[in-house]
C-alpha positions in Angstrom: 97.6 80.7 97.3 96.3 77.2 97.1 99.1 75.7 99.2 99.2 78.3 101.8 95.3 78.1 102.2 95.5 74.3 102.5 98.3 74.7 105.1 96.9 77.7 106.9 93.1 77.4 106.8 91.9 73.9 105.8 93.4 71.0 103.8 90.5 70.8 101.5 89.5 74.4 101.3 90.6 75.1 97.7 90.1 71.4 96.3 88.2 71.6 93.0 87.4 75.2 93.2 87.4 77.6 90.2 90.2 80.3 89.8 87.7 83.0 90.8 86.7 81.0 93.9 90.4 80.4 94.8 91.1 84.3 94.6 87.9 85.1 96.6 89.0 82.5 99.4 92.6 84.2 99.3 90.9 87.7 99.6 88.8 86.5 102.6 92.1 85.2 104.2 93.7 88.5 103.4 96.2 87.3 100.9 95.0 89.7 98.2 92.8 92.8 98.2 91.3 92.5 94.6 89.7 89.3 93.1 89.0 90.8 89.9 92.6 92.2 89.4 94.0 88.6 90.0 91.4 87.2 87.5 93.0 90.0 85.1 96.5 88.4 85.8 95.1 85.0 85.2 93.5 85.8 81.8 96.5 87.6 80.7 98.8 84.6 81.4 96.2 82.4 79.4 96.2 84.9 76.5 99.8 84.8 76.1 100.0 81.2 76.7 98.0 80.2 73.8 98.3 83.1 71.2 101.3 85.0 69.5 99.4 88.0 68.3 101.1 91.3 68.9 97.8 92.8 70.0 97.4 90.3 72.7 101.0 90.7 73.8 100.3 94.3 74.2 97.1 93.6 76.1 98.8 91.2 78.3 101.9 93.7 79.1 99.4 96.4 80.2 98.0 93.8 82.8 101.5 92.5 83.6 102.9 95.7 84.6 100.6 95.8 87.5 101.9 92.2 88.7 105.1 93.1 90.7 103.4 95.3 93.0 100.8 92.9 93.9 102.8 89.9 93.7 105.3 91.3 96.3 102.4 92.3 98.4 101.0 88.6 98.2 104.7 87.4 99.0 104.7 89.5 102.0 101.4 88.3 103.4 102.3 84.6 102.5 105.5 85.1 104.6 103.8 86.8 107.6 101.1 84.0 107.6 103.8 81.6 108.0 105.9 83.4 110.6 
């Protein structure tokens, strides 16, 4: 997202911004539809990257099962923007 924004919107638009702000800017640029959902993906990634608890793994899995649909939509929008 960040690279696409830098290339297609402004070279410094995403420099030094928080993850939430990056997702918000991406939503404004029509790359994603739901900032909160992308924050869930980010939190689930962090949860599994730093712990090995079965409960955390299950929680992350419940979020991750939504990712393919939204990841493919993001990929489609990224490709359209670079066409």
